[in-house]
TIBATOR-277785 format. One record per residue (C-alpha): x, y, z. Coordinates in steps of 0.02 Angstrom, whole numbers, plus 50000, padded with zeros to 5 digits. Example, Ala and Ser with C-alpha at 12.3 -4.5 7.8 and 13.67 -1.06 7.14 Angstrom:
506154977550390
506844994750357
***
This chain:
528224694451436
528104704251272
528514721651223
527374735051150
528774744251064
530154731351018
530914744650899
531784751651049
532994737251058
533854744950902
534764757051029
535794741451082
536814743450922
537564758751003
538274749051156
539974745151073
540154764151043
539774767951230
541024754051283
542344761951169
542034779451239
542064773751420
543474761751417
544764764851566
546394772351496
547334778151658
548224764151755
547964772151924
546084774451893
545744758251800
544734749851938
543664765251971
543344768551786
542954749851749
541594750051889
540864766151816
540734758951637
539884743351705
538594754051795
538304765051646
538014750151533
536764743851661
535864760151656
535734760351463
535064742551463
533734746451592
533134762251499
533034753451331
532074738851401
530894751551489
530604760851328
530244744451236
528664743551341
528784727151432
527174720251482
526564704051560
524994696051487
523574688551581
521754683751564
520534698951584
518774696951646
518264714851591
516754717851476
516464733751369
514714737051296
514284750151168
512384754451147
512034759950969
510304768450969
509354773150806
508754790750804
508154791550619
506454797350555
505674780450570
505914779750754
504514788450847
504454794851029
503764778551100
505144768251021
506474780651080
505804779951258
505764761051256
507624761051195
508174773251335
507264762651469
508124746951398
509784754651411
509474759951588
508884742451639
510404734651559
511614746751645
510894742351814
511724725251800
513494732651771
514894727351891
516544735051933
517264725051793
516114732751660
516114748551553
514834755951435
514614769251298
513174775951197
513074780551013
511604789450924
511474786750737
510424791450591
511244798950432
512704803650551
513404796150707
513574805050873
514484798951032
513194802651163
514154795051308
515974789551297
516634773151373
516584774251565
516364763851716
514654771551754
513344777351632
512154791651675
511144794051515
510294810951520
509604809751340
507724814251327
506564810051185
506474827951114
508274835251140
508984827850982
508494832850803
507984817650700
509044813050550
508344808950382
509234792350344
509914777250430
511744772950414
511984757750524
513664753150442
514494769850500
513794767750673
514624750050685
516254756350624
516244771450744
515864759950890
517494749550852
518524764250903
517714765551075
518304748551147
519764746851263
520994733151213
520964723651371
519084719651380
517874708251285
516824718251162
514904718051138
513804730351040
511944731651065
510994738850915
509264746250957
508474749850790
507054745250671
508384739450543
507744749950399
509404753750319
509364767350193
511234769950162
512824760350191
513224742150203
512914735450382
513404717950338
515124723150281
515334733050437
514834717650542
516194707550460
517474720450510
516784719250688
516964699950688
518754701850638
519034712650790
518234699950904
516704710550932
515004702550964
513384711750905
511694708650979
510124717950939
508484724651013
507174726850874
506174742850893
504364742850839
502884754350870
501704742950973
500244754350926
500594752250737
500744733350765
499044732850848
498304742950706
498974730950580
500434742050524
499344748450383
499974763450275
499644772050113
501104780650015
501314790049846
502704781449759
502824790949594
502214807049511
502644808749325
502534824249216
503424828349050
505154835549075
504694850948971
503104857148885
502584871148773
501524885748856
499644886148837
499104895348674
497654906548711
497304908048525
496884889448503
495194885248432
494184868648429
495174853248408
496804862948413
496534864348598
496754846048624
498654848648620
498504861348760
498464847948894
499734835748962
499684819649059
500054818349248
500264800949316
500134796149499
500624779349572
500044774249750
500534759449857
499684752050012
499764736850122
497894737850158
496884724250072
495774738550013
495564756250066
495064773750009
495904790350008
495544808449952
496724814649817
497114832549768
498314840949651
499014858249674
500194870049581
500854885449664
499734881849811
498254882849696
497094868249667
497064859749496
495434853149430
495424834249420
495044827349250
495424808349240
496114803049072
494734792948979
495174774848968
496684776149082
497124763249219
496154767249376
494904778849292
493474767549356
494144768949528
494054787449562
492554797849605
492734816749577
491964826849710
490784841749677
492124854949683
493154845149552
494684849649651
494784832649740
494274814849716
494044798349811
495184784949745
494934766349785
496584757149823
497034738849834
498494730549913
500104732349811
500894746349709
499864744249556
498694758849594
498984770049445
497924785449401
498124797349246
497464815149237
497324827849099
498144844149158
497974860849062
499624867749011
500174883249115
500354900349035
501914905049131
503674900349077
505044891349173
504894878349309
503134873149369
502864861349512
501384849649533
501064841949706
499934826749735
499224825249911
498294810449984
497214810350141
496904792050190
495194788650255
495764773550363
497294769350472
498864776750410
500594774550494
501524788850412
500974805850339
502574811950256
502454798750117
500634804850080
501284819549977
502454819849826
502934832849693
503534833049512
504174847949409
504094852249229
504874866249130
503744877149015
504654882448859
504534899048770
505244914848709
506254926148832
505084934148962
505344949649056
504484956149217
504214975049240
503954979949422
503254997249447
502075006649563
501395018049430
500985012449254
501675028749182
503405023549240
503465008849110
502125013848981
503415018248846
504665005248903
503394990648889
502894995948717
504694995148649
505094978848732
503584970448665
503964977148495
505654968748499
504854951448527
505044949748715
503594942848814
503224955848949
502274954749113
501964969649229
501444971049409
501674980649568
503014974849689
501684970349817
500904958349689
502474947649671
502474931949769
503894930549891
505214917649843
506364913649699
505144902349608
504004916249542
505574924949475
506344909749389
504964910049252
505754925549183
507384928849095
507564947049165
506744957949295
506644976549272
506304988249422
505635005349373
505765018149516
505445004849653
505955007849835
506684995049950
505234996050077
504044992349935
505024976549891
505394970950070
506924960850127
506294944250067
505974949649888
507644958749880
508484942849938
507554933049806
508094944949671
509914943349728
509784924249717
508894925049548
510384934349477
511854926749570
511304908949582
510074905749438
510904916749302
509454928649282
509554946749229
509154962749328
508924980449266
508534994449390
507935010949323
508035027049431
506785039149498
506425048349657
506075032149746
507575022249696
509365019049736
509975028649893
508415039149916
507425023049893
508265014750040
509435002649942
510915006050057
511614989750138
510284978750061
510444963249945
509914974349804
511454985949831
512594970749833
511844964949666
512004981349571
513614988349497
513435004949594
513425008449778
512275021149866
513445031449969
514485045149888
516095048549992
516385066249938
516295079050085
516275093649969
514665087849890
513855081650049
513665095450187
513925091850368
512315084450441
511705082150617
510395068350643
509495065550806
508515049350815
507125049550942
506655031550974
505065025651063
505635012751193
503925009551270
503404992051317
502404989751151
503994991351052
504554974251113
503154966051012
503784955250874
503554960250697
503074949650547
504894944650536
504824937850714
505984952250770
505484964550902
505124982150832
506434989650949
507734978050880
507304983550700
507445001750762
509154998650829
509704990350666
509035005350574
510065017650680
511615007250657
511375006650467
511055025350462
512715028050557
513605017650431
513035029150295
513585045350372
515305053550352
516585055550489
516265073850521
514355071450527
513525071850696
512305059350775
511315057950934
510075045550997
508655049551122
507545036051189
505875039351278
504465031351366
503685042151501
505375050151520
506835054251411
508645048251413
510175051051304
510775034551233
512145043551129
512495061851159
512665072351003
514435070550936
515455068250774
515505050350718
517385051150695
518425035450664
517815017350668
518275014950853
517065029050902
515745022350782
515915005050866
515655012951038
514025021650972
513425004950898
513704996751068
512695009551160
511265008551039
511294989651050
511094990751242
509444999951228
507974990951312
506084993451311
504874996951455
503625009851514
502265021151431
502365033551288
502715052351302
503185058951129
503125077451192
504515075051316
505575066551180
505305080851057
505675093751197
507345085751233
507765085351047
507335104151038
508495108351183
509965098451112
509865102950925
509525121850945
511365125550980
512115114250848
513025122950707
512845109950564
512165114750393
510795101950403
509955096850558
508565083450562
507565073450680
506905056150644
505485050750762
505015032450773
503535027350870
502095014850877
501015024151005
499955038751033
500135054651133
498875062751253
499495080351211
499455078251021
499215097350981
500735102051083
501845089550989
501245096050816
501565114450872
503265109950945
503785101150777
503275117250680
504145129150805
505775119050801
505825121650607
505315139950613
506655144450749
508115133050702
507715125950530
507705108650600
506615096550502
505645081850578
505195065950497
504115052350572
504135033850548
502575025250614
502245006650641
500435008150687
498985016150599
498005020350759
498765038350764
499075040850577
498315057950568
499195064850716
500895058350664
500665064150484
500305081750550
501915081450655
502925077750497
501995090750398
502315104450523
504135098950542
504355100050356
504885082150348
504095065850281
502875053950356
503095035750328
501895022550390
502425004150372
501384989050411
503044978850400
504204984350532
505594974450447
505674988950319
506145000950456
508024999950417
507725003850235
506565018450276
507865026150395
509225025650260
508025032750136
507695047050250
509585049850277
509855051950085
508325063450070
508825076350206
510445081850122
509675085949955
511345080549878
510845063649809
509625069849675
510305080049529
508975089249434
509665099049290
509655096449099
511255086449042
511885075848903
512645059248961
514475056648922
514905039448845
516455032448920
516395014548855
515745015448678
516234997348638
515044989548759
513684979048673
512294989748744
512825003648644
513074994048480
512365002848329
511745017848434
512175034848366
512685050548464
511475058648584
510445073148528
510925088548631
509175094948598
508455079448696
509385079848863
509015070649020
508285081149161
509015072349309
509645056749397
510005048849565
511805051449631
512765035149658
514585029749656
515275016149547
516014999849621
517164997649475
517595011749352
517744998949212
515904994149232
515305012149193
514665014849020
513915032149034
514285046949160
513395062549212
514005080549232
514775077349401
515625061049341
514275050649423
513725034449345
512155035749233
512345018549158
513365003949226
513274985149201
514244969749266
514234951149286
513634946049459
513764927649500
512954917049357
511894932149299
512034950449254
511404966449324
511274984449252
510945001449334
510225016549247
510135030849373
508955042249268
507235036249215
506325029449062
504715039649077
504085054848990
503355061149152
504935066149238
506825065649191
506595056249033
505315067948957
506435072048804
507285054948793
505675046148738
505745056348577
507585050648541
507685040348379
508715026648469
507605025948627
506845009148572
508515001848522
509375007848679
508134999948801
507914984148699
509844981448704
509934985348889
508734971648929
509354959348802
511094961048869
510494956049045
509854940048979
511214926548963
510874914948820
510244898048891
509054883848864
507964871648957
508754854448957
508094845148808
507354861048729
508724865648602
510494865048551
511044883048554
512564879048659
513254868748517
512934852048606
511534842848691
511564842248880
510624829648996
510504834349179
510064822149322
510164821349516
510604805049597
510314802949785
511654793249886
511024793050062
511044810250136
512024817049984
511544820149808
512604819549652
512214832749509
512614824749342
512724832849172
513094822849013
513464831848851
513524825848669
513904835348518
512854835848363
513624820148289
513304809948449
515094811448514
515594816348690
515804834448731
517354835248840
518374849948923
516864860248968
517094873249105
515574870849211
514964879849374
513294875249449
512094882349574
510734871449662
509474882249756
508014877549867
506534885449785
505674887349954
507174893850052
508504903649958
509664902750111
509944884350055
511024886949901
512494876849842
513854883849731
514704869349642
516244866849530
515844852549414
517204839649373
517344828749223
517274811249286
517084801349117
516994805748932
515604818848915
515074816649102
515244830449232
514794828449419
514644837949582
514074833049755
512934842449880
511944838850032
510094843950014
509204847350184
507384848450140
506134839750030
505324849449885
505894858049725
507724863149697
508134874549547
509724870449451
510814882449345
512404876049257
513474889649184
514614884849038
516014897649020
516924895048852
518794896848850
519534913348784
520164913848609
521724924448579
521384940348478
519514937548487
518154944248596
517764934448752
516334922548708
514744924548815
514344911248943
512904899448923
511634894149057
510784877249065
509264877249179
508294863049257
507424858449417
507394843049532
506084837649658
506724828349816
505404817349888
505164810450065
506494801050154
506774782550110
506364779550297
504524780250245
504624767750100
503834753050187
503694735050140
501994731250062
501744715750170
501574726550324
503314724350389
503934740550473
505504732550545
506864723750460
507334710350580
508134700450442
509514713550423
509744714650609
509774695250619
511114693850481
512184706850562
512124698750727
512414681150654
514074686650573
514774690950741
513964676550842
512614687250923
510754686350937
509174695950987
509194701251168
507524711351178
506804702451333
508454701351430
509204718251472
510344710751611
511044697651482
511974712051404
513284712151537
513434692951561
515284688051547
515044674051426
516244679651291
517974673351268
519084682451397
520244695751321
522124694751349
522564709551459
524344716051459
524994724051622
526404735751592
528034733751697
529134746651613
529144757751767
530114744251868
531544745351748
531604764151751
531504763551944
533114752251954
533964763651826
533554779251935
534314769752086
535894766151992
536154783651939
536794790652106
537964775052125
538764779851955
539014797752014
539854790952174
541034778952088
541624792651971
541724807052087
541944801452266
543704797252339
543754786952503
545404785152598
545794772752733
545494785652864
543794789252789
543354770552801
543964769752976
542824785053021
541384775952940
541824760353047
541874770653202
540164778553160
539364761253128
540094754853285
539364768953384
537584766053307
537764748253361
538154752953547
539984747653545
541524757753618
541934764253447
543114777353516
544284765753614
544284752653486
544674765153357
546064773753461
546914756753500
546934751353324
547514768053266
548984768853384
549604751953345
549484755453161
550454771753179
551844763353281
552074749953150
552114762053017
553464772753106
554544757553134
554484753452948
554964771152904
556404771453025
557104755352960
556974761652786
557874778552833
559374771252932
560914769352824
561884753252813
563754754452838
564874746352710
566324734052760
567644746652712
566884759752833
566764747452972
568624743052956
569204760952962
568194764453118
569344765053281
569044751153404
569144762753549
567714773553488
566614776253630
564784769253615
563514782353602
562364784553749
560414784553746
559744796453624
558454809453671
556654805253622
556024814353466
554514813553354
554434798553237
555084802853065
554194798252899
555184790052766
555304803152629
556404797552497
556784814852435
557574819852598
559284811652574
560854816052668
562204825152576
563374810352588
562034798352526
561614810352377
563464810552327
563524791752317
562834790552138
561674795552004
561374812751923
560134825251998
558784821251868
558814802451901
558794805052086
557264816652069
556424803851960
556724790452090
556044801352231
554434804552130
554184786052095
554434782352283
553154795552324
551804788752212
552104770852273
551894777152458
550244786552411
549604770652322
549914760252477
549014772852588
547484772352467
547504753352473
***
């Protein structure tokens, strides 16, 4: 017998204390208290032994098996199905002495089925996302925690053995130390084996880290420097094979020009289109090809992707594509986004005169994503609306500023800020001003009635994969968020009939707004389209409303059989009640009709071919209907922050050259406002946002509207140059320069499913640059939602690191911000940005051995050998064979000790509390005799009578006085003898009832009382005995 918790025996040290406390101290209770003490000590001993966990060891014939199944990229559907069938066949051989569990592993480990007596595996081949790496070591360590202690342990690994992270052999040694046996089932694609396991893969693509841009002014031999070398290395396990090779950049093909005299130049045949070529490959990895690539004209990171299309058998396709990235150096570059060239004609001229490189385009021409923006240092929006940009471009602009340290300047106009639909968009979050003005005195009470088409066609998905009706509901909710508490709102929905979704009411507090949002969210589609009925209902409800501004917003994607009636109704509603009607259409089929409805209703008509813009369009309409968000009068801006770098060296404004208007906004922080308008509204505000900077100018920069006089101002050019230059944080491409005062080197090191961002820094003398305050952002160029904000820590002299977990392959953009420490009594030094890029290639799962081996049985065999296991691929039933050393099982017996203790507890109470006299015992005796069928009553009566007579005789003898000799001598001889005495009840000897003569014979009263008390105690003691 052993004990699972021997520390409990330390409680025995308290036994002397318990004996001391319970030791009998009263003589007349000594026997009773002694018995109670003994029972209590027995109770304590039993409880302590029970708490110590006594258990009896025995041999156990139980077996526990954990199936560890590989779910990484290199395991295809056929291999997974084979593994599942193997597990099912093996578990069919389980007995009542067996248990089983299932683990799935790749880069992570998941317990699919915990240890249990029966195993019903419901896993299918497509209900689990494949993982990009193979970490067998973690899977083995996780399995160790699943085994019960009283069973023999066996692990079955079902894998191809291609380990990409971790150390499985070290984990196997840990398993061996825990008496665990590992066996394995090698997984291999039989189809691939039959095909010879042949594969082609790109192992390397090299381009320079950074290059100069293409110079369009080069002539003759000078143009030889306008190319750079791109190197491709390809490996194959074919003896010889061919493949088509293509190179693209930004999804555009690059003409193939093999470098003369380079390795492999004689093994490539360029096809007629010069955008692809057929390369001849031989077994091994020494297939190297070099190409001359024309330098790009754009600045910043440029990706080059090499794609192979094998012309023969090919096992994997992910390793047929690989990318590399270079950074094109150059002067600061600015992008102007505008819809009308007049918006930026004067601005572009002054920026180019300052030495900035300027590109200009319409918002619709800007490619979606952050990569097209990252070639610029700053982006300038000139009177551009949110619908023109779209949600994706606004999100990319936000990431460009916040995560990559870029600059953003937004210039106003009648299609910008609130009236441009910026409310509750990523663009509003990025800017230092907000769109909503919370001043009820300036914004009159407004009633807006939304008339929403709920016909069946509104359930169709937009380009953003969201149903048009869902976007309409989001637009209504966003508009409600914009309105004040005393504004009124109503929502009608119509198909062939019309229903109130929200009756016209004041918005009120947040609780009421939430109820309105819930009702709008419950709107469902179905039915046909009857716009006329919807407009009639709007006419009835709004005609009696007393708000200063009343407006209808009609959203529809369908037509109307009674078009003229709808057009006339919109005009009549305005003429009778000054209710304006705007129309938002998501289909061109009825453009003329719906435009006429808006024109007659004195509203605006908006057609969008991207329904995802509907929320921004609605909020733009909300700003326009009040006529309070555009100020159009001549004014001179008031400078409230003259020390800001934007205004450095700029003289006072000329009162003869005023601004003529601006868009009303509200500042987010008054300390970011540099210039204000006549109502105290921000005219110019600027702030730091994330790693970058953004500025807002709410008037415009054109001579065709509000800035007509400003373009003639002497400091016009200096003002706009300094606004844009301020938005550009000083920075460099790694390896380009040393303007930060030190030389940085950035690298990314992959460690399994994680990556380590490393920056090393040296000063100009080659010494380590220590104590830098670095914050980094790593952003997926294809998906801005995958962004990592990192705090870099110094890990060695001049070395700084941060860890992140990339999810996809492709290009990641890196920005590292160096924030210098503040110096007392000195201006805060500006931050510095280091920029770089990193290309993550395909998973190591696809890096195959060149000898054709797609399964590493060597690793699986070594892991099994360490623990005494072997391959069991052909014997599923052998998994549950009980041929391992039997485990020592321990059966607990603590509950027996506790049970005896519980039985002693009432005995202890009885000894201490229960008093039994002789009469009680005699009563018990009589009851027992009765149960046994004897004459308990007669026996009891006879014995009781005899006992009482003996007791009375003893008492009488003790009570009769004895005459002294003198008394007998004095007695007369002729004294007559007394006759028989009358019978009387027996008397009890009571020592305290003394005759007066007897009391007079000696002792004081106190001594006689003491003697009487002593006699009484002795008498009671005899009765108890």
